[in-house]
N, C-alpha and C positions, 0 to 999 in steps of 0.2 A: 503494502498499498504506500509503504516509506515514498519509496523507489519509483511507482507510480506518478505520485506527487510529482516528483524531483522533476521529470520525466515530460513533463504538462507544462510544468512553466517554463525550464529550461525552450522548450518547444515552441510556445506562444510568443519564448522574449527574441528567438531567433529567428518568429515567423516578422515580428514590429520593425526586429532589424534587418531585414532583407526590406521591408517595405518602404524603410530611410526615417520609419516616424524615431528609433534611438537611433540619436548621433553620436554616441562615442563606441570607444574599444570597445565591444560584449565581451572578449574573453580575458581580458584585463580586468575586471572587475568579477567577475563569475568562477575562474577558476581554485581561484582560494576561497570561495565559500563555500566551491565541491566537494574541494579535501576535508573541508571543516566538517560539512553534514555527511559527512561517510566512515566518516573518524570520532564523528555524535555518536552516527547509526553501530558503529561499530561495539560503542562502549556502552548502548547502554540495550545490544537487542539480546544478550543472551541473562534474564533476571531469575533466570530456573535454578533454582537451589542445586547442591550438585547432591544426590547422595541415596 
């Protein structure tokens, strides 16, 4: 579910960039956010008790 939402947001931003609605360098802002989001997902992903 999380990655689906992320993909929809990224797709929407890419579409707006291609339509020249967003006029800034897309990847210079997005790739750090993607790395942070993946890190948060990995840290919070496995909250099941072991045993």
